N, C-alpha and C positions, 0 to 999 in steps of 0.2 A: 764276642760283647764282653768280657770280663775283663777288659782292659780298656781305659781311655783313648780316646783318639787326640786329643788334645789338654791343654790345662784345665778346662772346665767343660769338657764334652765327652759323653761317652761314646763309643763307636756305634757308627750308623751300618745298616744294612740295606743297601739302595735295591739291590736284586730283591729282597723280602718285604721291602718297604715299612725298615723298622727304622723311625728315626733317633737321631743323637738325643740324649738327655742333656741339655743346657743347663749348667748350674751356675750359682753366683754364692759369694758368703754371706751369711747373716752372722749375729742374731740380732743386731740392734739396726738393721734395714740394710737395703740391698747395695753391694758395693763393686767396684771394677773388677772383672773376671779374667782380664788381661795375663795375670803371670802371677806370680809369688807377692807377699806383702812388700818385701824390698822394691818390687817393680811398679805395683799398684798403688802403694804409699808414697811414692818420691812425687816431688812437685813438677817433676818435667813431663810424668806422664798424664794423658788426657783424661779428664775426670769424668766418671758415671754419676750424674746428680741424683740424689735420693734422700729422701727423709731420713734424718739421723734421730733415731728414739732414743731413749734412756738406756743405760747399759742394764743388763738382766739384774744386778744387784739391787739398783734403783727400781725395776719392777716388782721385784719381790717385796721390797720395803712399802711397796703400796697394798700389799694382803689382797689385791683385787684382781680376783681371775677374770671378771670380765672384761676388764681393762686392759689385760694381759692378752684375753682371746681379740678384742679389737686392735691392738698392736699387731698382732700377728698376720689378722686380715689384711691390713693395710700393706703390710709387708710384702705378703705374698699377692696382693694387687697390683704393687708396684714392680713385682718380679715379673710377673703376666706382661705389664706394661714394658716391660724394658726387653722382652722375650724370652724371658730366662723360664725353665721349667722346676726348678729345685733348688732350694736353697739350704745351705749348711747350717741347720740350725734348729732346735735351740740346743744351748750350753746347759748342761743339768751336772755338771760335777760339783762337788760336794766342797764348801771352801773349809779346808781342814786346817790350814796354817794362815794367818793374816799376811804372809809373804809371797803366796802365789802370785804371780804375774796376771792371771786369767781371773782373779778372783770378781773382776767386775764384769763378766762375761755372764756368770752362773747365778742360780737364787739362793744360796745362802748356805749356812752350816745344817740346816732343819732336812732331815730326808721325806718327811709328810708336805713340810711348806713347798719344797723344792718340787715333790711330786705335782701338786695342785697346780701349780706354775707352767710345768710341763704337760700336762694336760690340756689346758686354756691354749697353750702358744701351739700344740699339735691341731688341735681341732680347728682353730682359727687359720693355719696355714692350709690343712688338706680341705676345709670348707669351702677353698678359692680353687681348688684341682691343681695345687702345687705340692712337689713332694719335700718334706721337711727332712732332716737328718738329723735324729737325736745324739747327741756326741757329749764325750768322747768314753765310749766303752770299753774299758770303764779304770775308775779310780784315778784319772787323770786329775792330780790334785796338786802338781808342781812342775814349773818350768825347767827347773835344775836338772840337766841331763835326762829330759824328757822322754829321749829317743832310746837311750840304754839303760835308764834306772831299771831294778827289778824290785817290784813291792812286795814284801811279806805281809800279807792282809789275810787275818783269821778269816774263817768261812763266816761265823755270826755276823761280825764287824761288815763283810760284804752285803749279807744280805739285808741289816737292819738299817745301814747307814750309807752304804755306795751303790745300791741296787736298785732302791724304791723309786726313784723317780723316771728311772728307764723301764722298769715294769709297768710302773702305771700309764706311762706314753703307749706301750705297748698293748696292755690288755684293756684299759679304760678309753684311749683315744685312738687305738687300731694303727698305731706309726708305721707308716709304709718304709721308711728306711732308718738304719741305724749306722753311726760310724765307729768303728772300731779306733780306740787309743793307740799312740805310740808305744806307752811304755810297757814293760813286762810286769804281770801279775802272779805271783807265787811262781816263777822260774820261767813262764812262757809270754812270747810276746803276745800281745792282745788280737792281732790279726792270724795268729797260730792256735789260739787257743780252743780246743773242742769244748772245753768245761764253758767257757764263756759265751760261744758264739752257738755251738749245739746243743749242749746239754741244758745251760739255762735259758737263753734267749729262745729257742724253738721249742723244744721239749716242754720245758717247764713251764714258760710264759705263753707258748703258742705263737709266737713270732712268725709272721707269714709273709714280710717284705724283704728286702735285701740288705745285705750289709757291704758297705761303702768302705775302704779304707780311708784313714787320713792320708794327708798327702806325703807320699813318700815312708810308708809303714808297713811293706811288705817286706821279708826276706826269704821267701822261697817258694816254689811254684806248688808242691805237692801238699806241704805242709798249711800253706795258706788256703788252697782248696778243701782239704780234707776237712779242715776246722770249721768251715762253712762261711768265708769271706769270699763274697761274690764279684766285687766291683773294684778292679784297684784303679787308683787314681794318683798321679795325672799319666797321661799316655802319648804316645805318638813320640813326633819329631820335638813338641817343647818337654815332654818328660826326658829324654836323651840329651837334650840340650843342658836341662837342669841339673841333672846327673852328673855330667860331665864338669860341673864348677866344684873346683877343689871344695870349697867352704858348706857347699853341700852334703858331700860325705864325711866331712871333718864333724858336722852338726850330728850326724848320727843317722841320716835319711839315707832309704833305701827305694828300689823299685823296678820296674821291667820284668816282673817275674810271673805275670798273667796274660803276657803278650802272646798272640796267637801262636808264634813259633814255638814258644817254650812250653804251653799248654800241650799244642798237639805232640810235641815231642814226649813229655811226660806219659800221655795216653798211650801212646805207641812204647814205650819202655813199660808199661804196667804200674807206673808209680801213680798213674791218678784215673781212678774210673771214669768211663765217658758218660756214666749215668750221673755223676757228680757233677761234672760240667755241665750237664742237660739240667740239671736241677738248677743252677746256678743262674742260667740264662730264664728259666722258667720264670724263677723268684724276681727277676727284672722286668722281664713281660708283662707280668701279672701286675705288678704296679704302675706301668706305664699305661695299660688298659684301665686301671682303677683312677688315675691322673687324667684319663681320658685325652693323652697325648696324640694317638692314634685320629681320633675324629675331631678333637678341637684342639689345634696344636697352636701354642703360643705367640701370637704374629707381635711384632713390636708395634707400641701405639705412639700418639702424639704427646697423650698427656699421662705423665707419672705421678706428680705430687698432686694432691687435691687438696681444698681447704679442708676437708675433711679428716685428712691425715695428718695437717698440721695442728688442728683442733686435738687429735687424740694426743700429738707429742706433747702438747702445752698441758693438757690435762695428766698425762702419765707424767710429768717433770714435777709437777706441782704436787701430786698425790704422794708422788716418792721420797720426796724429802722429808727429812727428821730432823725435828727440833730436838736438840738433845739436853738443852740446859736452857733456861728462862727466869734468871734469877729477879726478882724484884717486879716480874712482869714488865721488863725492858721492851719487849716486843708484844703487839705489834706496834712500829711509830706510828704517832699522831701528828699529821702533815702541820695540824695548830700549834704543837709543842715543840716538834723536832721539823727545825726550818732549814737545817743545813747537815748534811751529809758527807763524809767523807770517804770516798771507796778506793780502798788499796788493796794491791798486792798483785802478784803473779799471774791468778786467774781471774782477774776482775776485768780486765778489758779485751781478754781474749776468750773465748768461748771454747772449756774444754769439754766438748761433745762426747767423749768416748776414749776408753784406752787405745792402748796400741796392738798392732797385727792386724790379722786377717779380719777383725770385726770394724775395723775404723772406716766409718761411713763419710763419704764427702757431700754434705749439704750445700744447695745452693745460697742459702742464707742460713746464718746462726746469730742469735740474740746473746749478746755477752752480760753479765751480771751488772754491768756498769750503766750499761745502756737500759736494761730491763729495770733497774731500781731508779733510774733518772725519769723513765716513763712512767712509771707507778708513784713517784712521788709528786709528780705533776708541776704546775707552775707556783705553788707555795713553796715547794722545796728546792733549794741549791744544792745542786750534787755536783761534786768535785772529784776528780781523780788524779791520783799518785801511784807509781808504780811501786814504792818501797822497798821491793826486792825483784833482783831478775830470778826468773825459772832457770835451773841449774841444767846447764846446756843449752842455754837459748840467750839472747840479748848480750853478746859478747861486748867488753868493754864499758859495762855499766858501772859506774862509780857506786859500790855497794852501800859506803858511810853518806854518800851523798844523797842517795836515792833515799833511804831511812830516815835522814834527818828531815827531808821534804816532805815524807808522809807522816811523819810526828808532827811538824810543825802545822799540816793541813788538818791532821785530828784534833791537836790542842784548841784550832779555832772554829771547829766545827760542833755543833750541840751533838752527834754522834757519829762513831765510824764503825764501817763496816770492811774487815778484812779478808779478802777471798784466797785462801791458799790450796794448795795441793799438789796434785803432780801432772805431768804432763804426758802426751800420747808415747813419748820415748820412753820416760822415766817407769812406766805403769803399763805393759805390755807382753802380749802372747812372745814367747823366745827365750825370758828371762825373769827371775823372780826378782824381788825387792830384797836389797840387801839389809833393811831392816824397816821398823815400824815407824822411822822417824820421817817428818816433814824434809822435802830438800834443803839444802843448805841455805841458811838467811831467812828461813820465813819464821822459825820460832822466836829468833831476836827481834823481827819486826813485830810479830803477836805483841811480846812483852813490853816493846818499846811504845807502841800505840796505846796499849792499855794504861800503860804507867800516865800518858798524856792525856787518854780522854776514858772516863769512868762508862762512858755508855759505848762500850766495843763490843761489837758481835762479829764472832770468825764464823764464816762459811767455808766450807771443806769440799773441794773437787776432788773425790779420792775415789777408790773402788774398794777399798777395805779399810779397815780399821788402824788408824795413825796414833803413834804417842801423843797425848795430850797433857800430861803432867807436869809438864815447864810452864804452862799457862792457864790450865783450867780453873784454878782458884783466882786468876785474876780477871777474867772476863765473866760479865755475866749471863752472855747469851752464845750459843753455839747451833749452828744449823748444819747438819749434813747433807750436802746435795749431790754426791756421788757425782758421776757423768751424766748430767742431765739432758743429754741430747740437744738440738738445736735449738729448743724453747729453753735452756736453763736460764737465761738472765730474765725472762718474765716471769718463771716461776719463782726465782729469788726475788724480784723485786715486788710482785703477788703477796708472797708470805710477810716478809719484811713490814710490808704497808699494811697488813691485814685485808687485803682484797679476797685472800684466800686462808683458811685457818689450816695449819699444819695438821697432817694425819698420818703420817708414815711410821713404819714402827720397824726398828732394826731386823734384819734378819740374820744377823749375826753378831757374836757377843763382842764386845770392845774391852779387850783386856788394858790393866794399867799399864802394864809393860809386856815384851816378847816371852820373858819366861814364864808368864802365866797362863800361857796359850798351850791347849793340852795337846798339842803336836809338837811341844818343846822338848828337845832330848830324844824324839824321833823323825828328825828333820833336818836336813835333806838327807841322810845316809852317810855311809861310805864305801868306798870301793864299788859304786853303783849298785849299793843294796840299800833299801831302807826298810826298817821294820815299823809298821805302825802298831807301836807299843799304846797308843790311846785304845785300841780297841773300838768297841762303841761308845765310849765315853769322850764323844767330840763335841767342842764347842760347851754350850750351857749344860749338856749332860755331864761335862767333865766338870767344870765350875762347881754345880752342884754336889757332884759327888764328893770333890777336894774341897769343898766349903772354901772356896777362894772368891773374893769379892771384887767383881768386874768393875771397871770403870763406869760402862753402862751396859744393862744385861740386854740379853736375846729378848726380842718384842718390846723394847723401849721405845716410847715417843711421845712428846708433849703436844698439846692442844690448846689454841686459844680459850676453850670452854672447859666445863669439867664434866663428868659422868657418873652418875651413882647406879651402882650395880645391887639387885636383889632379888627376891621371889625365887632363888635356886630349887629346881625340881629334879628328881632323880626316879625314874621309873622303869622298870620294876625295881624294887629293893633287894630283890633276888632276881637274877637271871639263870635260865638253864644253858647249857653249852650249845652254841648254835644261835644264843637268841641276839636280839639287840636291844640296846639300854638307850631311852628316850633322855634328854639333857634338856631342860628349861630355863631360861634365863632372862630378866629382866633388866633393860638399861634404859635409863633416863638421861637428858641434857639438863644438868642442873646448872649450866651457865647461861649467858648473856647473848651468846654468838653462837650460829648453826656450826656445827662441826660434825666430822666424822671418827668413830672410834672402832678399834679393832679388837671385837673381844675373844680371846682366846682360851681354849680349853685344852687343860694338861691330866694327863692321867698318872697315877701311881698304883704300882702293883705293889702291894703291903708285904707280901713275905713271896718268895718265889725260890726255885730249885737253883737257878742261875742270878748272878747277879743282874739287877737291873738298875737303869737310871732312876734317881729322887724323882722325876717327873719326864712326861714325852708329852709333847703338842700331838693332838688327835683331832682336833678341829680349829676353826676360827671362823670368824664371820664380821666383815667390813659392812657398819650401818652409819647412815648419816641421818643426824637427828636436828630439829629446829629447837629453839629454846623451849624448854617444859616438856618437849617431846617425850614419851616413853614406847619403847616398843620390847616386843616379848621376841627372843630369838630361841630356835630350838636346832637341838644338834643331835644325830646318831650315832653310836658307838656300835660298830657291827662286831662280829666275833674278830676279825682281823685286828681292831683297834686294840684288843687285849691279849694279844699273841705275841710272843716272842722266839724267835728262831733257836732252836735247839740241835746244836752241831752234833750231838750223838745219835739222835733220832733222825738228823737230815732233812725236818720238817719244821714247820711252824706249830706252837703248841701255846693253848691257853689253859694256865693252871688254876683250880677251883680255891677260891679265897675271897680276902677284901681286897676292893679297889678303892682309891680316893678320887675324886673327880675336884680337879682347882681349876677356877673360875677367873681369870685375871685381866688386868691391862699390859703385862708383860711377863715374863718368866719368875720374875721377881716380885712383882705386886700383884698380888694373888688375894682378889676381893670376897669370894666366895668359894666354901669347901663343902662337899658330900661326900654320897658314896655308896657304895652297893657290893653284892658280894657275887661271885660267880658258884654255881652249887651243880650239882652232878643231876 
């Protein structure tokens, strides 16, 4: 039972009546489980249709934990309808560098925000009796040499930045399974790390579930079992055929170490204790019983996608998009004034639903931005399309100059232009990192040319991480970050541009002006298969604040079509004893003329500490929807853990007495209210 029987199935035992755990990839929806991404993403492979939900980075941009829970529940329902028992999700790794190829899968740069999303996702999946797999433990923050790279990360950075989402998933949501990462952390493969899998996961956090390997991430028998890794995937003939391919080994994959033959031989030789094998089996069985796989096996059903699932996908796409800029209130378009719109770009007539790799879902239908804008504009608005620039690696043979000239001419005779740019699932994907923050070839020139022809130009970006905007950001009045919005991306773009919905998304990552401003710059991708996490705890906005670096757009930023006033900050008590809780109250009013949602963000600053701490850290947030003129009072509770930092010298979390500043705002750089309290003996 310690090794799989196929690509996505654990080994059954017919004699004992133990079924196989049937798995499928997540985290944006259920996808084909027939083989590796190269197989399942191939056009020739028979598709498994399911709802394509927005990427993880988009869901984090909603700052809506209830929405994430609903999304996860829907994915689990579809997994059951397809006869699967376990999904390989959620991805909760931190966005350390804008170049990481899988940024789109995770929940951004902040450990608190990622933890809230992780807890909601796990609860949603397990509530349906489906096993999630919280991944990738730990610190899978780059695709470059992901199978071989050795990451040197200090203990404090692990505890404060890279562990919290996993810890919350385990301790708060009771996660049933965790997946180990490919990489090494401080000299040990994650699948062979007693520090990660036993000392941290089980002893410190109390994890009772099982650890599953990432596919092809095991390199020994005794070392893997003794570390606490329970289920090696894949297995059987599919595993042997995959490992026999030269490209598999060249990439750094390995496996086949926990087969029955090798495990029994290791036990017989005294290299592995029988009790360790028994404990791994016990952990797997415990989860299977919790999930009800013995009593209520998941039989394949006729209906996979429901109207409710599609509605959740549309709501998620709409809530997740971030209005970065809206100079002169160009948006929303007024159909009475904006009678013609040119929709241009390589992501305009194609629905870029997700990034590439093992998370790419095949929906039965997907709405393109062009179609969504046309639908939202209605009969009063003439909506026309031009390619403008081919997506790099697609549409070979397109005359670049001719395509751009056609787009410019269309923009010049239209009231407004919408340029939809970004990446494809081949260019931003698992398995490789981006080469730079720049848009693919030709897209910057297209934006500049269209903006010169039409002053009412809106740029819509379909990408899973920050891009370089400095070549054209001053020439365009409006920018909408659409991320990878799933199958309803087009409806969301259209609804937001025409004001059928008000933007409410907030950035879960800092957008640097240039890659050199990234806090990981100089400490990525490493040399000689070794990378120093020299940024320590100062990842993302923490590092930008510490270095007083001005970002292009700060963490937490996002505009609305209405305005919000903050007031009435209360902090109680003004002095709190160790172990006590601080209550924060804040009043928010919609002072504009439209219904809208605001994400109120609570940051904390430790005024003086024995070890360096960031100038501010996110410790709470609340998404609140308000009618025009409506006021609501929000409350937050800061427990002792919110005040603490990890002290490596003491090997534990400590909260030191002294003054703390409470900062409440609309982004990490837009602080509206300030207060404070003191921690006393």
